[in-house]
Every structure is written in C-alpha cells, then in structure tokens.
DSSP file (Angstrom, degrees, kcal/mol; ACC not computed):
  #  RESIDUE AA STRUCTURE BP1 BP2  ACC     N-H-->O    O-->H-N    N-H-->O    O-->H-N    TCO  KAPPA ALPHA  PHI   PSI    X-CA   Y-CA   Z-CA
    1    1 A X              0   0    0      0, 0.0     8,-2.1     0, 0.0     2,-0.3   0.000 360.0 360.0 360.0 130.1   10.6   20.0    7.7
    2    2 A X  B     -A    8   0A   0      6,-0.3     6,-0.2     8,-0.0     5,-0.1  -0.932 360.0-128.8-129.6 151.5   11.2   23.7    7.8
    3    3 A X    >   -     0   0    0      4,-3.1     3,-1.8    -2,-0.3     6,-0.1  -0.221  47.1 -82.4 -86.9-174.8    9.3   26.8    6.7
    4    4 A X  T 3  S+     0   0    0      1,-0.3    -1,-0.1     2,-0.1    -2,-0.0   0.678 129.3  54.7 -66.2 -17.2   10.6   29.6    4.5
    5    5 A X  T 3  S-     0   0    0      2,-0.1    -1,-0.3     3,-0.0     3,-0.1   0.503 118.9-107.9 -91.2  -4.9   12.2   31.3    7.5
    6    6 A X  S <  S+     0   0    0     -3,-1.8     2,-0.1     1,-0.4    -2,-0.1   0.380  78.6 131.1  92.0  -3.3   14.2   28.2    8.4
    7    7 A X  S    S-     0   0    0      1,-0.1    -4,-3.1    -5,-0.1    -1,-0.4  -0.485  73.5 -85.7 -78.2 152.5   12.0   27.6   11.5
    8    8 A X  B     -A    2   0A   0     -6,-0.2    -6,-0.3    -2,-0.1     2,-0.2  -0.391  46.8-130.7 -58.5 128.4   10.6   24.1   12.0
    9    9 A X        -     0   0    0     -8,-2.1     2,-0.1    -2,-0.1    -1,-0.1  -0.552  27.1-101.7 -78.7 144.9    7.4   23.8   10.1
   10   10 A X        -     0   0    0     -2,-0.2     2,-0.3     1,-0.1    -1,-0.1  -0.417  40.2-109.8 -64.8 142.5    4.4   22.4   12.0
   11   11 A X        -     0   0    0     -2,-0.1    -1,-0.1     1,-0.1     3,-0.1  -0.583  35.8-111.5 -73.0 129.5    3.7   18.8   11.1
   12   12 A X        -     0   0    0     -2,-0.3     2,-0.5     1,-0.1    98,-0.2  -0.272  42.3 -92.1 -58.4 149.9    0.5   18.3    9.1
   13   13 A X        -     0   0    0      1,-0.1    59,-2.8    -3,-0.0    60,-0.2  -0.512  41.1-140.0 -69.7 114.9   -2.3   16.6   11.0
   14   14 A X  E     +B   71   0B   0     -2,-0.5    84,-2.2    57,-0.2     2,-0.3  -0.534  26.3 178.6 -74.3 141.9   -2.1   12.8   10.3
   15   15 A X  E     -BC  70  97B   0     55,-2.6    55,-2.4    82,-0.2     2,-0.5  -0.930  27.1-133.0-135.6 161.9   -5.5   11.1    9.8
   16   16 A X  E     -BC  69  96B   0     80,-2.6    80,-2.2    -2,-0.3     2,-0.5  -0.984  18.1-158.6-115.0 120.3   -6.7    7.6    9.1
   17   17 A X  E     -BC  68  95B   0     51,-2.7    51,-3.5    -2,-0.5     2,-0.4  -0.862  13.6-157.4 -97.7 131.5   -9.3    7.4    6.4
   18   18 A X  E     +BC  67  94B   0     76,-3.4    76,-1.7    -2,-0.5     2,-0.3  -0.898  22.4 151.4-116.5 137.7  -11.3    4.2    6.6
   19   19 A X  E     -B   66   0B   0     47,-1.7    47,-3.0    -2,-0.4     2,-0.3  -0.943  26.7-138.6-149.1 169.8  -13.3    2.4    3.9
   20   20 A X  E     -B   65   0B   0     72,-0.4     2,-0.3    -2,-0.3    72,-0.2  -0.967  13.6-175.2-133.5 151.3  -14.4   -1.2    3.1
   21   21 A X  E     -B   64   0B   0     43,-2.1    43,-2.9    -2,-0.3    65,-0.0  -0.881  32.5-116.6-137.1 169.9  -14.6   -3.3    0.0
   22   22 A X  S    S+     0   0    0     -2,-0.3     2,-0.3    41,-0.2    43,-0.1   0.801  87.7  36.7 -82.0 -30.4  -15.8   -6.8   -0.8
   23   23 A X  S  > S-     0   0    0      1,-0.1     4,-2.1    41,-0.1     5,-0.1  -0.862  70.2-125.1-129.0 158.0  -12.7   -8.6   -1.9
   24   24 A X  H  > S+     0   0    0     -2,-0.3     4,-3.0     1,-0.2     5,-0.2   0.877 113.3  56.7 -63.4 -37.9   -9.0   -8.7   -1.1
   25   25 A X  H  > S+     0   0    0      2,-0.2     4,-2.4     1,-0.2    -1,-0.2   0.911 107.9  47.1 -62.1 -42.2   -8.2   -8.0   -4.8
   26   26 A X  H  > S+     0   0    0      2,-0.2     4,-2.4     1,-0.2    -1,-0.2   0.911 112.9  50.2 -63.7 -41.8  -10.3   -4.7   -4.6
   27   27 A X  H  X S+     0   0    0     -4,-2.1     4,-2.7     2,-0.2    -2,-0.2   0.930 112.2  46.1 -62.7 -46.4   -8.6   -3.8   -1.4
   28   28 A X  H  X S+     0   0    0     -4,-3.0     4,-2.7     2,-0.2     5,-0.2   0.906 112.3  50.8 -64.5 -41.4   -5.1   -4.4   -2.8
   29   29 A X  H  X S+     0   0    0     -4,-2.4     4,-2.2    -5,-0.2    -1,-0.2   0.924 113.8  44.5 -62.8 -43.9   -5.9   -2.4   -6.0
   30   30 A X  H  X S+     0   0    0     -4,-2.4     4,-2.5     2,-0.2    -2,-0.2   0.927 114.0  49.4 -66.9 -44.4   -7.2    0.5   -4.0
   31   31 A X  H  X S+     0   0    0     -4,-2.7     4,-2.3    -5,-0.2     5,-0.3   0.927 111.8  48.8 -59.7 -46.1   -4.3    0.5   -1.6
   32   32 A X  H  X S+     0   0    0     -4,-2.7     4,-2.7     1,-0.2    -1,-0.2   0.908 111.8  49.3 -61.5 -43.1   -1.8    0.3   -4.4
   33   33 A X  H  X S+     0   0    0     -4,-2.2     4,-2.0    -5,-0.2     6,-0.2   0.926 111.6  48.2 -63.4 -44.8   -3.4    3.2   -6.3
   34   34 A X  H  <>S+     0   0    0     -4,-2.5     5,-2.5     2,-0.2     6,-1.0   0.906 116.9  41.4 -65.3 -42.0   -3.6    5.5   -3.2
   35   35 A X  H ><5S+     0   0    0     -4,-2.3     3,-1.4    -5,-0.2    -1,-0.2   0.900 113.6  53.0 -72.9 -40.1    0.1    4.8   -2.2
   36   36 A X  H 3<5S+     0   0    0     -4,-2.7    -2,-0.2    -5,-0.3    -1,-0.2   0.855 109.0  49.7 -62.6 -34.5    1.3    5.1   -5.9
   37   37 A X  T 3<5S-     0   0    0     -4,-2.0    -1,-0.3    -5,-0.2    -2,-0.2   0.449 113.8-121.8 -81.6  -0.6   -0.4    8.4   -6.2
   38   38 A X  T < 5S+     0   0    0     -3,-1.4    77,-2.4     2,-0.2    78,-0.3   0.813  79.5 123.5  59.8  33.1    1.3    9.6   -3.0
   39   39 A X  S   <S+     0   0    0     -5,-2.5     2,-0.3     1,-0.2    32,-0.3   0.593  76.4  30.5 -90.5 -14.7   -2.1   10.3   -1.4
   40   40 A X        -     0   0    0     -6,-1.0    30,-0.2    72,-0.4    -2,-0.2  -0.998  60.5-151.0-143.5 143.5   -1.3    7.9    1.4
   41   41 A X  S    S-     0   0    0     28,-2.4     2,-0.3    -2,-0.3    29,-0.1   0.804  88.2  -3.5 -78.3 -30.8    2.0    6.9    3.1
   42   42 A X  E     -D   69   0B   0     27,-0.9    27,-2.8    67,-0.0     2,-0.4  -0.985  56.7-155.9-159.8 146.6    0.5    3.4    4.0
   43   43 A X  E     -D   68   0B   0     -2,-0.3     2,-0.4    25,-0.2    25,-0.2  -0.983  13.5-155.7-130.7 122.9   -2.7    1.5    3.7
   44   44 A X  E     -D   67   0B   0     23,-2.4    23,-2.4    -2,-0.4     2,-0.4  -0.793   7.2-158.4 -96.2 140.1   -3.4   -1.4    6.0
   45   45 A X  E     +D   66   0B   0     -2,-0.4     2,-0.3    21,-0.2    21,-0.2  -0.971  15.0 170.9-120.6 129.6   -5.8   -4.1    4.9
   46   46 A X  E     -D   65   0B   0     19,-2.0    19,-3.0    -2,-0.4     2,-0.4  -0.998  32.6-120.1-139.2 145.0   -7.7   -6.4    7.3
   47   47 A X  E     +D   64   0B   0     -2,-0.3     2,-0.3    17,-0.2    17,-0.2  -0.663  41.3 168.7 -82.3 134.6  -10.4   -8.9    6.8
   48   48 A X  E     -D   63   0B   0     15,-2.8    15,-2.5    -2,-0.4     2,-0.5  -0.845  33.9-121.6-136.1 170.9  -13.6   -8.2    8.8
   49   49 A X  E     -D   62   0B   0     -2,-0.3     2,-0.4    13,-0.2    13,-0.2  -0.986  27.5-162.8-116.2 130.5  -17.2   -9.3    9.1
   50   50 A X  E     -D   61   0B   0     11,-3.1    11,-2.5    -2,-0.5     2,-0.5  -0.948  10.5-167.8-118.2 132.9  -19.9   -6.7    8.6
   51   51 A X  E     +D   60   0B   0     -2,-0.4     2,-0.3     9,-0.2     9,-0.2  -0.983  31.9 142.4-115.1 121.9  -23.5   -6.9    9.6
   52   52 A X  E     -D   59   0B   0      7,-2.0     7,-3.4    -2,-0.5     2,-0.5  -0.977  48.6-115.5-155.7 162.7  -25.6   -4.2    8.1
   53   53 A X  E     +D   58   0B   0     -2,-0.3     2,-0.4     5,-0.2     5,-0.2  -0.921  32.8 173.6-105.4 128.3  -29.0   -3.3    6.5
   54   54 A X  E >   -D   57   0B   0      3,-2.6     3,-1.0    -2,-0.5    -2,-0.0  -0.976  69.2 -11.9-138.5 123.4  -29.0   -2.3    2.9
   55   55 A X  T 3  S-     0   0    0     -2,-0.4    -1,-0.1     1,-0.2     3,-0.1   0.914 128.6 -54.1  52.4  49.3  -32.2   -1.6    0.9
   56   56 A X  T 3  S+     0   0    0      1,-0.2     2,-0.4    -3,-0.0    -1,-0.2   0.678 116.4 112.2  62.9  22.1  -34.3   -3.2    3.6
   57   57 A X  E <   - D   0  54B   0     -3,-1.0    -3,-2.6     2,-0.0     2,-0.4  -0.988  65.8-129.5-126.2 134.5  -32.3   -6.4    3.6
   58   58 A X  E     - D   0  53B   0     -2,-0.4     2,-0.4    -5,-0.2    -5,-0.2  -0.678  28.5-167.6 -82.0 130.6  -30.1   -7.6    6.5
   59   59 A X  E     - D   0  52B   0     -7,-3.4    -7,-2.0    -2,-0.4     2,-0.3  -0.918  19.5-176.2-120.5 145.9  -26.6   -8.6    5.3
   60   60 A X  E     + D   0  51B   0     -2,-0.4     2,-0.3    -9,-0.2    -9,-0.2  -0.870  32.7 151.2-138.4 101.1  -23.8  -10.5    7.1
   61   61 A X  E     - D   0  50B   0    -11,-2.5   -11,-3.1    -2,-0.3     2,-0.3  -0.928  48.5-108.5-138.6 153.9  -20.8  -10.6    4.9
   62   62 A X  E     + D   0  49B   0     -2,-0.3     2,-0.3   -13,-0.2   -13,-0.2  -0.614  44.6 168.9 -75.2 140.7  -17.0  -10.7    4.9
   63   63 A X  E     - D   0  48B   0    -15,-2.5   -15,-2.8    -2,-0.3     2,-0.5  -0.879  32.9-118.7-141.3 174.8  -15.4   -7.5    3.8
   64   64 A X  E     -BD  21  47B   0    -43,-2.9   -43,-2.1    -2,-0.3     2,-0.4  -0.987  22.6-147.8-122.9 123.9  -11.9   -5.9    3.8
   65   65 A X  E     -BD  20  46B   0    -19,-3.0   -19,-2.0    -2,-0.5     2,-0.5  -0.752   7.3-157.4 -91.7 132.9  -11.2   -2.8    5.8
   66   66 A X  E     -BD  19  45B   0    -47,-3.0   -47,-1.7    -2,-0.4     2,-0.6  -0.951   3.4-163.8-108.5 128.0   -8.7   -0.3    4.4
   67   67 A X  E     -BD  18  44B   0    -23,-2.4   -23,-2.4    -2,-0.5     2,-0.7  -0.948  12.9-159.8-110.4 109.2   -7.0    2.1    6.9
   68   68 A X  E     -BD  17  43B   0    -51,-3.5   -51,-2.7    -2,-0.6     2,-0.7  -0.812   4.6-151.0 -98.0 113.0   -5.5    4.8    4.8
   69   69 A X  E     +BD  16  42B   0    -27,-2.8   -28,-2.4    -2,-0.7   -27,-0.9  -0.762  43.7 123.8 -89.4 115.3   -2.7    6.8    6.6
   70   70 A X  E     -B   15   0B   0    -55,-2.4   -55,-2.6    -2,-0.7     2,-0.3  -0.670  57.2 -85.5-148.2-163.7   -2.6   10.3    5.2
   71   71 A X  E >   -B   14   0B   0    -32,-0.3     3,-1.7   -57,-0.3     4,-0.3  -0.880  32.5-114.8-120.9 155.8   -2.9   13.9    6.3
   72   72 A X  G >  S+     0   0    0    -59,-2.8     3,-1.6    -2,-0.3     4,-0.4   0.853 114.1  60.6 -56.8 -37.5   -5.9   16.1    6.8
   73   73 A X  G 3  S+     0   0    0      1,-0.3    -1,-0.3   -60,-0.2     4,-0.2   0.725 105.8  48.7 -63.8 -21.0   -5.0   18.4    3.9
   74   74 A X  G <> S+     0   0    0     -3,-1.7     4,-2.6     1,-0.1    -1,-0.3   0.403  80.8 102.1 -97.3   1.4   -5.1   15.4    1.5
   75   75 A X  H <> S+     0   0    0     -3,-1.6     4,-3.3    -4,-0.3     5,-0.2   0.912  79.4  50.0 -55.1 -48.9   -8.6   14.2    2.7
   76   76 A X  H  > S+     0   0    0     -4,-0.4     4,-2.3     1,-0.2    -1,-0.2   0.897 113.4  46.1 -59.5 -41.6  -10.5   15.6   -0.2
   77   77 A X  H  > S+     0   0    0     -4,-0.2     4,-2.2     2,-0.2    -1,-0.2   0.889 113.7  49.0 -68.2 -39.1   -8.2   14.0   -2.8
   78   78 A X  H  X S+     0   0    0     -4,-2.6     4,-2.7     2,-0.2    -2,-0.2   0.936 111.8  48.7 -64.8 -46.3   -8.2   10.7   -0.9
   79   79 A X  H  X S+     0   0    0     -4,-3.3     4,-2.6    -5,-0.2    -2,-0.2   0.922 111.5  49.8 -59.8 -44.0  -12.0   10.7   -0.8
   80   80 A X  H  X S+     0   0    0     -4,-2.3     4,-2.2    -5,-0.2    -1,-0.2   0.904 111.9  48.1 -61.7 -41.8  -12.2   11.5   -4.5
   81   81 A X  H  X S+     0   0    0     -4,-2.2     4,-2.3     2,-0.2    -2,-0.2   0.912 110.8  50.5 -65.7 -42.4   -9.8    8.7   -5.3
   82   82 A X  H  X S+     0   0    0     -4,-2.7     4,-1.9     1,-0.2    -2,-0.2   0.937 111.2  48.7 -60.8 -45.5  -11.7    6.2   -3.2
   83   83 A X  H  < S+     0   0    0     -4,-2.6    -1,-0.2     1,-0.2    -2,-0.2   0.896 111.9  50.1 -60.9 -39.9  -15.0    7.2   -4.9
   84   84 A X  H  < S+     0   0    0     -4,-2.2    -1,-0.2     1,-0.2    -2,-0.2   0.890 120.3  34.8 -63.2 -40.4  -13.3    6.8   -8.3
   85   85 A X  H  < S+     0   0    0     -4,-2.3     2,-0.2    -5,-0.1    -2,-0.2   0.600  94.6 105.8 -91.7 -13.4  -12.0    3.4   -7.4
   86   86 A X     <  -     0   0    0     -4,-1.9     5,-0.1    -5,-0.2   -65,-0.1  -0.490  51.6-159.9 -82.7 134.8  -14.8    2.0   -5.2
   87   87 A X        +     0   0    0     -2,-0.2    -1,-0.1     3,-0.0     2,-0.1   0.662  63.5  97.1 -82.6 -16.2  -17.2   -0.6   -6.5
   88   88 A X  S    S-     0   0    0      1,-0.1     3,-0.5     4,-0.1    -2,-0.1  -0.419  71.3-137.7 -78.0 149.0  -20.0    0.1   -3.9
   89   89 A X  S    S+     0   0    0      1,-0.3     2,-0.3    -2,-0.1    -1,-0.1   0.885 104.2  20.4 -65.6 -40.9  -22.9    2.4   -4.7
   90   90 A X  S    S-     0   0    0      2,-0.0    -1,-0.3    -3,-0.0     2,-0.1  -0.753  85.9-166.3-131.7  84.5  -22.6    4.0   -1.2
   91   91 A X        -     0   0    0     -3,-0.5     2,-0.5    -2,-0.3   -70,-0.1  -0.432  24.7-118.1 -73.5 144.9  -19.0    3.4    0.1
   92   92 A X        +     0   0    0    -72,-0.2   -72,-0.4    -2,-0.1     2,-0.4  -0.719  42.5 168.3 -74.8 123.5  -18.2    4.0    3.8
   93   93 A X        +     0   0    0     -2,-0.5     2,-0.3   -74,-0.1   -74,-0.2  -0.928   8.7 142.7-141.3 114.9  -15.6    6.8    3.8
   94   94 A X  E     -C   18   0B   0    -76,-1.7   -76,-3.4    -2,-0.4     2,-0.3  -0.982  32.5-137.8-150.0 160.4  -14.7    8.5    7.1
   95   95 A X  E     -C   17   0B   0     -2,-0.3     2,-0.4   -78,-0.2   -78,-0.2  -0.903   4.8-161.7-124.7 149.6  -11.6    9.9    8.8
   96   96 A X  E     -C   16   0B   0    -80,-2.2   -80,-2.6    -2,-0.3     2,-0.2  -0.998  21.0-134.0-127.7 125.6  -10.2    9.8   12.3
   97   97 A X  E     -C   15   0B   0     -2,-0.4     2,-0.8   -82,-0.2   -82,-0.2  -0.501  22.0-116.6 -76.7 148.0   -7.6   12.3   13.4
   98   98 A X        -     0   0    0    -84,-2.2   -84,-0.2     1,-0.2     3,-0.2  -0.775  26.7-170.3 -84.3 109.6   -4.6   11.0   15.3
   99   99 A X  S    S+     0   0    0     -2,-0.8     2,-0.4     1,-0.3    -1,-0.2   0.898  77.4  18.6 -68.9 -40.5   -4.8   12.7   18.7
  100  100 A X  S    S+     0   0    0     -3,-0.1     2,-0.3     2,-0.0    -1,-0.3  -0.996  76.6 159.1-134.7 127.1   -1.4   11.6   19.8
  101  101 A X        -     0   0    0     -2,-0.4     2,-0.1    -3,-0.2   -87,-0.0  -0.996  46.2 -99.1-150.7 142.4    1.3   10.5   17.4
  102  102 A X     >  -     0   0    0     -2,-0.3     4,-2.6     1,-0.1     5,-0.2  -0.392  35.3-130.4 -58.8 133.4    5.1   10.1   17.4
  103  103 A X  H  > S+     0   0    0      1,-0.2     4,-2.3     2,-0.2     5,-0.1   0.882 105.3  48.8 -57.9 -44.1    6.6   13.2   15.6
  104  104 A X  H  > S+     0   0    0      2,-0.2     4,-1.9     1,-0.2    -1,-0.2   0.890 112.6  48.7 -65.8 -38.5    8.8   11.2   13.3
  105  105 A X  H  > S+     0   0    0      2,-0.2     4,-2.4     1,-0.2    -2,-0.2   0.907 110.2  51.6 -66.3 -41.7    6.0    8.9   12.3
  106  106 A X  H  X S+     0   0    0     -4,-2.6     4,-2.5     1,-0.2    -2,-0.2   0.897 109.1  51.0 -61.2 -40.7    3.7   11.9   11.7
  107  107 A X  H  X S+     0   0    0     -4,-2.3     4,-2.7     2,-0.2    -1,-0.2   0.894 108.6  51.7 -62.7 -40.3    6.5   13.4    9.4
  108  108 A X  H  X S+     0   0    0     -4,-1.9     4,-2.1     2,-0.2    -2,-0.2   0.914 110.4  48.2 -63.1 -43.7    6.7   10.1    7.5
  109  109 A X  H  X S+     0   0    0     -4,-2.4     4,-0.8     1,-0.2    -2,-0.2   0.943 112.7  48.8 -60.6 -47.1    2.9   10.1    7.0
  110  110 A X  H >< S+     0   0    0     -4,-2.5     3,-0.8     1,-0.2    -2,-0.2   0.912 110.7  50.1 -59.6 -44.2    3.1   13.7    5.8
  111  111 A X  H >< S+     0   0    0     -4,-2.7     3,-0.7     1,-0.2    -1,-0.2   0.878 114.0  44.6 -63.7 -38.4    6.0   13.0    3.4
  112  112 A X  H 3< S+     0   0    0     -4,-2.1   -72,-0.4     1,-0.2    -1,-0.2   0.527 114.0  50.4 -83.3  -5.2    4.2   10.0    1.9
  113  113 A X  T << S+     0   0    0     -4,-0.8   -42,-0.3    -3,-0.8    -1,-0.2   0.152  74.1 106.4-118.0  17.5    0.8   11.8    1.6
  114  114 A X  S <  S-     0   0    0     -3,-0.7   -75,-0.2    -4,-0.2    -1,-0.1   0.660  79.5-129.7 -75.5 -15.9    1.9   15.0   -0.1
  115  115 A X              0   0    0    -77,-2.4   -76,-0.1    -3,-0.2    -1,-0.1   0.541 360.0 360.0  76.4   4.9    0.5   14.1   -3.5
  116  116 A X              0   0    0    -78,-0.3   -78,-0.1    -5,-0.2   -77,-0.1   0.398 360.0 360.0-107.1 360.0    3.8   15.1   -5.1
C-alpha cells in the first residue's frame, strides 16, 4: 500500500469487534453479511456460555461469539451493520485494538475491510 507520493502508506489500525448472538444461524448470517459488505476481512464464530443479569433475571445460556476482524476506520459502519442485523434489544458491541500484529496480516485485514 502506497500513498499519493509513492511512499509506503501507514497500515490502518486493525481491530476486533466482538458481539454475541443466540444461535449459530444468526452468527453465520451476520458473519456472511459483514464479510460480503467488505466491512470485515474475517469473522470468527465460537460457541460460548454466558451468565448475565437481564431485566432483574439471572440467565445462563449458550451463545455464539463473533470476532469481527476489521479496521478502526470502519468501526462505525461495522457497529451500524451489527445493530441492523442483531436480534437482541441491547447487543454487546465492543472493539479491541491489535497492539501487535504482523504487517502482512494487518494489510490483509485492511484490504478486506475497506467497504469497497
């Protein structure tokens, strides 16, 4: 990646956006939409168990965690897409920046998360 002067362009900051859904089908649909829209280079899906309090009731349920690999510049678009696609009233949506990442891998994430 190069800037308009021909110098190497700085690699955009890769981040992982995390959310959870209730079913594998919801997770796959959301992952497919995010990657198809080029908002994410990759979405990993894993089954987890969540214990939480919601509306004064204790819950212990299976969920599916999505780890959305994207860039910081795309966070707002990713969050908006997750809100559009999410079945929960109050979805967990948060991001973690990659403090250390292989340059080539960071470039791949950036290329797949450009929204273009």
